[in-house]
C-alpha positions, 0 to 999 in steps of 0.5 A: 908838362901841362895843357897847351904848353911847350918847352924848347930845349934844342941844344945838343945836351938835350936836343928834344922839344916837348909840347903837351896838347890836352892829354897828349904829349909830343916829343920832337927830335930837334936836329934837322941839320943832322936829319934828326939822327940819334946822338947819345944825347938824343937817346938819353933825352927820349928816355928821360922824357918818356919816363916822366910822361909815364909817371905824369897822370895828365898824359894818356898818349905819347907822340914822337916826331922829328923837326922839319919835313925831310926826316923823322929820323935818319938813324944813327948819328954817323958823324958822332959814330966816326969817333967811336971805338967798337966798344963805344958802338956796343955801349951805344947800342945798349943805349937804344935798348935802355932809353928807347926801350922805355917807349916800347914798354910804355903802358901808355900808347906811343905813336910815331908821327913820321914827318919824313924819312925813317931810315935805320935806327929811325925806323927801329924807333918807329917800330918801338911805337904802338902806332905809326902815322906817316906823311904822304912823302915818307920813305922807310928803310933798314939799309944797314946791310948795304953799309956792312952792318945790320939792324942793331936796335930791334929791327930784325925782331920787330919788323918781321912781327909787323910785316911778316918774315918775307917782307922783313927779309926783303927790306933788310937784305936788299936795303929796300926803301918803302914809300908811305902808300906801300907801307900802309898796304903792308901794315907797316904804318897805320895811316897816311895823312892827307896831302897838305896836312901836318902829320902831327896834327893829324896823328893827334886827331887820329888818336883822340879816342885814346886821349879821351879813353880809359887809361887803365883799359888801354894799358891792360890791353897793351899789356895783353897784346905785348905778352902774346908775342912771347908765349903760347896761345893757351898761356896768353889767354891766361895772361889776358885774364890777369890783365882783364881783372885790372879793368874789371875793378876800375872806376872807369869801367863803372863810369862807362856803365853809368854813362851808357845808362844815362846816354852820355859819353863817359868821363874817364879818370884813369882810376 
């Protein structure tokens, strides 16, 4: 993946398109006829691409989106799932954890550009991202309980961390759909794109400070934030010190100091 390149690989064996704009790589789920639902092949493709992006020094941020304007991702591919046994479904849920979990654990910031509805596993995919930008017409929901099941790809764990217990229970138990404006007020999305604006273009512009920023500092900050959810404040502060030391010894930190004294923008290299 290189600057201003695009790879189209939209067959069912690898139903994802890849584009790189500067330091930002964009993954587009290209299954508009299936509302960009998460087939087994889609899960594996996203996992593979994310692992490659993490190892690619030219990539500083990842944007995940869907093809078209109707759906970011409508969740599980129910047509595919109809032919699955109960054990097959269990294995599919494990793929969510192993392949999409790579996005959740990425040391590089991941942004969901919600171009359309994000239902079920689609919202759970968005919740694995660090930031979420939504088109004005977007609706999000976890409707699984209305279908006799429950969120199985982290929704019951991540949604309360983002919007709080009461609102998470409202969305999950009622299967309630939330529009973009309300999602912004709840903190479920970070930004709603202006009407008529392409949400991917808007997301890439929004994260320009990340693409132009210091990768080591960003990764260390993400690490410290993520650790805070799994421990006490006291231990979290100690872990923050460990993450901070990675920044302290970086060349980027020294470059920032020199740039400040020279009254220019720093040129970060990720070293």
